[in-house]
C-alpha positions as CSV (number, residue, x, y, z in Angstrom):
1,M,11.6,-21.6,-10.1
2,G,8.3,-23.4,-9.5
3,A,9.8,-25.0,-6.3
4,Y,11.0,-21.7,-5.1
5,I,7.5,-20.0,-5.6
6,L,5.9,-23.0,-3.8
7,K,8.3,-22.6,-1.0
8,R,7.6,-18.9,-0.6
9,L,3.8,-19.6,-0.7
10,V,4.1,-22.2,2.0
11,S,6.2,-19.9,4.2
12,A,3.5,-17.2,3.9
13,I,0.9,-19.4,5.6
14,P,2.2,-18.8,9.2
15,V,2.5,-15.1,8.4
16,L,-1.1,-14.9,7.4
17,L,-2.3,-17.0,10.4
18,G,-0.3,-14.7,12.7
19,I,-2.0,-11.7,11.1
20,T,-5.5,-13.2,11.7
21,V,-4.6,-13.8,15.3
22,I,-3.4,-10.3,15.9
23,V,-6.3,-8.6,14.1
24,F,-8.8,-10.8,16.0
25,L,-7.3,-10.1,19.4
26,I,-7.0,-6.4,18.8
27,M,-10.7,-6.2,17.9
28,A,-11.6,-8.4,20.9
29,M,-9.7,-6.2,23.3
30,I,-11.4,-2.9,22.3
31,P,-13.0,-1.5,25.5
32,G,-16.8,-1.6,25.7
33,D,-19.6,-3.9,24.6
34,P,-19.7,-4.1,20.8
35,A,-23.4,-5.0,20.7
36,T,-24.2,-1.9,22.8
37,A,-22.1,0.3,20.6
38,I,-23.8,-1.1,17.5
39,L,-27.3,-0.7,18.7
40,G,-26.8,2.8,20.3
41,S,-30.2,4.0,21.6
42,Y,-31.8,0.7,20.7
43,A,-29.5,-1.2,23.1
44,T,-32.2,-3.0,25.2
45,P,-31.2,-6.3,26.9
46,E,-33.2,-8.3,24.4
47,N,-31.6,-6.6,21.4
48,V,-28.1,-6.8,22.9
49,A,-28.5,-10.5,23.5
50,K,-29.7,-11.0,19.9
51,I,-26.7,-9.1,18.4
52,N,-24.4,-11.2,20.6
53,R,-25.9,-14.4,19.3
54,D,-25.9,-13.2,15.6
55,L,-22.2,-12.1,15.8
56,G,-21.2,-15.1,18.0
57,L,-20.0,-12.8,20.7
58,D,-21.6,-15.0,23.4
59,K,-19.1,-17.8,22.6
60,P,-15.6,-18.2,24.2
61,L,-12.8,-16.2,22.6
62,V,-11.0,-19.2,21.1
63,A,-14.2,-20.7,19.7
64,R,-15.0,-17.3,18.1
65,Y,-11.6,-17.1,16.4
66,F,-11.8,-20.6,14.9
67,I,-15.3,-20.1,13.7
68,W,-14.3,-16.8,12.0
69,L,-11.1,-18.3,10.6
70,G,-13.0,-21.4,9.2
71,N,-15.6,-19.1,7.6
72,M,-12.9,-17.1,5.9
73,L,-11.1,-20.1,4.6
74,T,-14.3,-21.0,2.7
75,G,-14.6,-17.5,1.3
76,D,-17.2,-16.3,3.9
77,F,-15.9,-13.1,5.5
78,G,-19.2,-12.5,7.3
79,R,-21.8,-9.8,6.8
80,S,-21.4,-6.1,7.6
81,F,-24.2,-5.0,9.9
82,S,-23.7,-1.3,9.1
83,L,-23.9,-1.8,5.3
84,N,-26.1,-4.9,5.4
85,R,-24.1,-6.7,2.7
86,P,-21.4,-9.4,2.6
87,V,-18.0,-8.1,3.8
88,L,-16.1,-9.6,0.9
89,D,-18.3,-7.9,-1.7
90,E,-17.8,-4.5,0.0
91,I,-14.0,-5.1,0.2
92,L,-13.7,-6.1,-3.5
93,E,-15.7,-3.1,-4.6
94,R,-13.7,-0.7,-2.5
95,F,-10.4,-2.4,-3.3
96,S,-10.6,-1.5,-7.0
97,A,-10.5,2.2,-6.0
98,T,-7.6,1.6,-3.6
99,L,-5.8,-0.4,-6.3
100,V,-6.1,2.5,-8.7
101,L,-4.7,5.0,-6.2
102,A,-2.0,2.8,-4.7
103,G,-1.0,1.3,-8.1
104,T,-0.5,4.7,-9.7
105,S,1.4,6.0,-6.7
106,F,3.7,2.9,-6.7
107,V,4.4,3.3,-10.4
108,L,5.2,7.0,-9.9
109,C,7.5,6.4,-6.9
110,S,9.3,3.5,-8.7
111,V,9.9,5.3,-12.0
112,L,10.7,8.7,-10.6
113,G,12.7,7.3,-7.6
114,V,14.9,5.0,-9.7
115,L,15.5,7.7,-12.4
116,A,16.4,10.3,-9.8
117,G,18.8,7.8,-8.1
118,V,20.5,7.0,-11.5
119,V,20.9,10.7,-12.4
120,S,22.1,11.5,-8.9
121,A,24.7,8.7,-9.0
122,A,25.9,9.6,-12.5
123,R,26.4,13.2,-11.5
124,Q,27.8,12.6,-8.0
125,Y,28.5,15.8,-6.1
126,G,27.3,17.8,-9.1
127,L,24.5,20.3,-9.3
128,A,22.0,17.7,-10.4
129,D,23.0,15.5,-7.4
130,K,22.6,18.3,-4.9
131,A,19.3,19.4,-6.4
132,I,17.9,15.9,-6.3
133,T,19.2,15.3,-2.8
134,F,17.6,18.5,-1.5
135,T,14.2,17.7,-3.2
136,V,14.3,14.1,-1.9
137,L,15.0,15.2,1.7
138,I,12.0,17.6,1.6
139,G,9.8,14.8,0.1
140,I,10.8,12.4,2.9
141,S,10.4,15.0,5.7
142,V,6.9,16.2,4.8
143,P,4.0,13.8,5.8
144,S,1.8,12.7,3.0
145,F,-1.4,13.8,4.6
146,F,0.0,17.3,5.2
147,L,1.3,17.5,1.7
148,G,-2.1,16.5,0.4
149,M,-3.9,19.2,2.4
150,M,-1.4,21.8,1.1
151,M,-2.0,20.6,-2.5
152,I,-5.8,21.0,-1.9
153,L,-5.3,24.5,-0.6
154,L,-3.1,25.5,-3.6
155,F,-4.3,23.6,-6.6
156,A,-8.0,23.2,-5.7
157,V,-9.0,26.1,-3.5
158,N,-6.7,28.9,-4.7
159,L,-5.9,28.0,-8.3
160,R,-9.0,25.8,-9.0
161,W,-7.0,23.6,-11.4
162,L,-8.0,20.3,-9.8
163,P,-11.0,18.9,-8.0
164,V,-11.0,18.9,-4.2
165,S,-12.0,15.3,-3.5
166,G,-13.7,12.2,-4.8
167,M,-12.8,9.8,-7.6
168,Y,-15.3,11.1,-10.2
169,A,-17.3,14.3,-10.6
170,I,-20.7,14.2,-8.9
171,Y,-22.4,15.4,-12.1
172,G,-21.3,14.1,-15.4
173,G,-17.8,12.7,-15.9
174,G,-17.2,9.1,-15.0
175,D,-14.7,8.5,-17.8
176,L,-10.9,8.1,-17.9
177,P,-10.0,11.8,-18.2
178,D,-12.3,12.6,-15.2
179,L,-10.6,9.8,-13.2
180,L,-7.1,11.1,-14.0
181,H,-8.2,14.7,-13.1
182,H,-9.2,13.5,-9.7
183,L,-6.2,11.1,-9.3
184,V,-3.4,13.7,-9.8
185,M,-3.2,15.1,-6.3
186,P,-3.8,12.0,-4.1
187,A,-1.4,9.9,-6.2
188,L,1.4,12.5,-6.0
189,A,0.8,13.1,-2.3
190,L,0.9,9.4,-1.6
191,A,4.0,8.8,-3.8
192,A,6.1,11.7,-2.4
193,V,7.7,10.0,0.6
194,A,8.2,6.6,-1.2
195,T,9.8,8.4,-4.1
196,G,12.4,10.0,-1.8
197,V,13.2,6.7,-0.2
198,V,13.6,4.9,-3.5
199,A,15.7,7.7,-4.9
200,R,18.1,7.7,-2.0
201,L,18.6,3.9,-1.9
202,S,18.8,3.7,-5.7
203,R,21.6,6.3,-5.6
204,S,23.5,4.2,-3.0
205,A,23.0,1.0,-5.0
206,M,24.1,2.7,-8.3
207,L,27.2,4.2,-6.7
208,E,28.3,0.8,-5.3
209,V,27.8,-0.8,-8.8
210,L,29.6,2.0,-10.6
211,R,32.8,1.2,-8.6
212,Q,32.9,-2.4,-9.8
213,D,35.5,-3.7,-12.2
214,F,33.0,-4.7,-15.0
215,I,31.9,-1.0,-15.2
216,R,35.4,0.2,-15.6
217,T,36.0,-2.5,-18.2
218,A,32.9,-1.4,-20.2
219,R,34.0,2.2,-20.1
220,A,37.5,1.2,-21.2
221,K,36.0,-0.6,-24.2
222,G,34.3,2.5,-25.3
223,V,30.8,1.6,-24.4
224,P,28.5,4.7,-24.5
225,E,27.9,6.2,-21.0
226,R,24.2,5.9,-21.3
227,R,24.4,2.2,-22.1
228,V,26.9,1.7,-19.2
229,L,24.4,3.3,-16.8
230,M,21.1,1.9,-18.0
231,G,22.2,-1.4,-19.6
232,H,24.9,-2.5,-17.1
233,A,24.9,-0.6,-13.9
234,L,21.1,-0.3,-13.4
235,R,20.5,-3.9,-14.2
236,A,23.0,-5.0,-11.5
237,A,21.7,-2.4,-9.0
238,M,18.1,-3.6,-9.5
239,V,19.0,-6.7,-7.3
240,S,19.3,-4.2,-4.4
241,I,16.5,-1.8,-5.5
242,I,13.7,-4.4,-6.0
243,P,13.4,-5.3,-2.2
244,V,13.2,-1.5,-1.5
245,L,10.3,-1.3,-4.0
246,G,8.6,-4.1,-2.2
247,I,8.8,-2.4,1.1
248,Q,7.5,0.9,-0.4
249,A,4.6,-1.0,-2.0
250,G,3.5,-1.8,1.6
251,F,4.0,1.8,2.6
252,V,1.9,3.0,-0.3
253,L,-0.8,0.5,0.4
254,S,-1.0,1.4,4.1
255,G,-0.6,5.1,3.5
256,A,-3.6,5.0,1.2
257,V,-5.7,5.0,4.4
258,Y,-5.1,8.6,5.4
259,I,-4.8,9.9,1.8
260,E,-8.2,8.4,1.1
261,I,-9.6,10.3,4.1
262,V,-8.0,13.6,3.1
263,F,-9.2,13.3,-0.5
264,Q,-12.4,11.4,0.3
265,W,-11.3,8.6,-2.0
266,P,-13.8,5.7,-1.9
267,G,-11.3,2.9,-1.2
268,V,-10.6,0.3,1.5
269,G,-8.8,2.8,3.8
270,R,-11.8,5.0,4.1
271,M,-14.0,2.0,4.5
272,L,-11.9,0.7,7.4
273,V,-12.0,4.1,9.2
274,D,-15.8,4.2,8.8
275,A,-16.1,0.6,10.0
276,I,-13.9,1.3,13.1
277,L,-16.0,4.3,14.0
278,K,-19.2,2.1,13.7
279,R,-17.6,-0.9,15.5
280,D,-18.4,-3.0,12.5
281,I,-16.1,-5.9,13.7
282,L,-16.4,-8.3,10.8
283,L,-15.8,-5.5,8.2
284,V,-12.7,-4.3,10.0
285,Q,-11.3,-7.8,10.5
286,G,-12.0,-8.8,6.9
287,G,-10.6,-5.6,5.4
288,V,-7.3,-5.7,7.4
289,V,-6.7,-9.4,6.6
290,F,-7.5,-8.9,2.9
291,V,-5.1,-6.0,2.6
292,A,-2.4,-7.8,4.6
293,G,-2.8,-10.9,2.3
294,C,-2.4,-8.7,-0.8
295,Y,0.8,-7.2,0.7
296,V,2.2,-10.7,1.5
297,L,1.5,-11.9,-2.1
298,F,3.1,-8.8,-3.5
299,N,6.2,-9.4,-1.4
300,I,6.4,-13.0,-2.8
301,A,6.2,-11.5,-6.3
302,V,9.1,-9.1,-5.4
303,D,11.1,-12.1,-4.2
304,V,10.5,-14.0,-7.4
305,A,11.5,-11.0,-9.5
306,Q,14.7,-10.6,-7.5
307,S,15.5,-14.2,-7.9
308,L,15.2,-13.9,-11.7
309,L,17.8,-11.2,-11.6
310,D,20.1,-13.0,-9.2
311,P,19.6,-16.8,-9.2
312,R,21.8,-17.2,-6.1
313,I,18.8,-16.0,-4.0
314,K,16.9,-19.3,-4.6
315,T,19.7,-21.4,-3.0
């Protein structure tokens, strides 16, 4: 197992390097002069030249990339000019909020999606299967940001059950109940589409396993149906379900960007949007690379979990 994990970590290095190249080139190809956009009305020739020197924008493109990459490898992501603080400090502070939102949404979509898929497969073509399929199709079809706005309109504006935005109350609060109160709507809105995808693919995986000979043998021996489903069929189906969960983890992490904007959640997604609008190059580059690195590491963890269930994957 140690050799397999090391192999996966080594194979992730070219992926991360490719991500840094893409992010750097995209930011370099944005039209306009970054220094002029940063300075605004203070964009005198002297100030523009100073900003270009400070950010290294007066150097060739290749040299700028390797300087930036070398600094990142030493843990120096640069300094945000708009916030006047180290980029890595800002990312880590914001990432905790994103992790709460995306982690909660991922747990919801995993648990609800797998349970819905199991129930749907166990009651194939029955009323429960049709009801779950109908609900899942609606969940997949409605964009998360639109669902979030509708939830705000219903539960926050009309019914006044939940707060409109933010992570904590402006006055008072700050404890776990206050966090959960603010977390309900954004987590559900972010998890809706992923839950539908997991449910549909879990149903397909369960149906395929339920047709296998060992399931018929277990039923012939008189094993209780619940144990057949949860102890035998679901365990075998998880080999196919786990990669789907890994893909949805990336969807949830990337989808947190617009959900954070809708609900004004103080996470990395909202930070990146603000940084793009302010042309804060180092903050955008550092934030995207950090999130991409987290996604790559999570996929490695998913591959390891899958190999534990099916040792043939390591060969």
